[in-house]
C-alpha positions as CSV (number, residue, x, y, z in Angstrom):
1,M,106.9,-42.9,-15.7
2,A,110.6,-42.1,-15.1
3,G,112.8,-44.7,-13.5
4,P,114.6,-44.3,-10.2
5,P,117.3,-41.6,-10.0
6,G,120.2,-44.1,-9.9
7,A,122.8,-44.3,-7.2
8,S,123.0,-41.2,-4.9
9,I,126.8,-41.1,-5.5
10,H,126.1,-39.8,-9.0
11,T,124.5,-36.7,-7.6
12,S,126.9,-36.1,-4.7
13,K,128.6,-32.8,-4.1
14,E,131.9,-34.3,-5.1
15,V,130.6,-35.5,-8.5
16,K,128.9,-32.2,-9.1
17,A,132.2,-30.4,-8.4
18,F,134.1,-32.8,-10.6
19,L,131.7,-32.1,-13.5
20,A,131.6,-28.3,-12.9
21,A,135.4,-28.3,-13.1
22,R,135.2,-29.9,-16.6
23,P,132.4,-28.1,-18.5
24,G,131.7,-29.8,-21.7
25,R,134.2,-32.6,-21.2
26,V,132.2,-35.1,-19.2
27,H,128.7,-36.1,-19.7
28,L,126.9,-38.6,-17.5
29,E,124.8,-41.1,-19.3
30,R,122.1,-43.0,-17.5
31,L,122.1,-46.7,-18.2
32,P,119.4,-49.3,-17.5
33,A,119.6,-50.7,-14.0
34,Y,121.1,-54.0,-15.2
35,S,123.0,-53.7,-18.4
36,P,126.5,-55.3,-18.1
37,E,126.8,-55.4,-21.9
38,L,126.9,-51.5,-21.8
39,N,129.5,-51.3,-19.1
40,P,133.2,-51.4,-20.0
41,T,134.1,-52.5,-16.5
42,E,132.3,-55.8,-17.2
43,L,134.6,-56.3,-20.2
44,V,137.6,-55.8,-17.8
45,W,136.2,-58.4,-15.4
46,N,135.6,-60.9,-18.2
47,Q,139.2,-60.4,-19.4
48,L,140.5,-60.9,-15.8
49,K,138.5,-64.1,-15.4
50,Q,139.8,-65.4,-18.7
51,R,143.4,-64.8,-17.5
52,L,142.9,-66.4,-14.2
53,K,140.7,-69.4,-15.1
54,N,142.0,-72.9,-14.5
55,R,144.4,-71.7,-11.8
56,V,144.2,-72.9,-8.3
57,F,144.7,-70.4,-5.4
58,V,145.3,-71.9,-2.0
59,S,144.8,-68.7,-0.1
60,L,143.0,-65.4,-0.4
61,A,146.4,-63.7,-0.3
62,E,147.5,-65.7,-3.4
63,L,144.3,-64.8,-5.3
64,T,144.6,-61.2,-4.3
65,A,148.2,-61.0,-5.5
66,A,147.2,-62.6,-8.9
67,V,144.4,-60.2,-9.4
68,L,146.5,-57.2,-8.5
69,E,149.2,-58.4,-11.0
70,Q,146.7,-58.7,-13.8
71,I,145.3,-55.2,-13.0
72,S,148.9,-53.9,-13.1
73,Q,149.3,-55.4,-16.5
74,F,146.0,-53.8,-17.7
75,E,147.3,-50.5,-16.5
76,K,150.4,-50.9,-18.7
77,D,148.3,-52.0,-21.8
78,S,146.5,-48.9,-23.0
79,K,145.6,-50.6,-26.3
80,L,143.7,-53.3,-24.5
81,I,141.8,-50.8,-22.4
82,R,140.9,-48.9,-25.6
83,V,139.5,-52.1,-27.0
84,F,137.0,-52.3,-24.1
85,F,135.7,-48.9,-25.1
86,Q,135.5,-49.6,-28.8
87,K,132.9,-52.3,-28.5
88,K,129.9,-51.1,-30.3
89,E,127.6,-51.4,-27.2
90,V,129.8,-48.9,-25.3
91,A,130.4,-46.5,-28.2
92,F,128.8,-43.7,-26.3
93,F,132.2,-43.4,-24.5
94,T,134.8,-41.1,-26.1
95,Y,138.4,-40.5,-25.2
C-alpha cells in the first residue's frame, strides 16, 4: 500500500511550473513522513541552536535579531552550507 501523497504544496501549479522550467535539473525525492536525519534543514536548525545556546534573550525582538544575524552568517558561509549536504544521510542531494 502506498503512503500518503505528501504535502499538497509539492504538487501545486507553481512547483510543477518550476520543475518544467528546469528539465533534468531538479528531481523531487519523497522522504518518509518523519525523517529529520534526512533533511539538511534540520542540520541548519541544530547549528543555529548550538550557536545560540546558553544565551538569555529578554524579549522576542532580541531573540529574533539574534536568529536573523546567525542566518545572515550562514548565508555568507557557503562552505558550512555544503557540509550540511555532504552528510551521508542526505547524499541524495547534489549541487
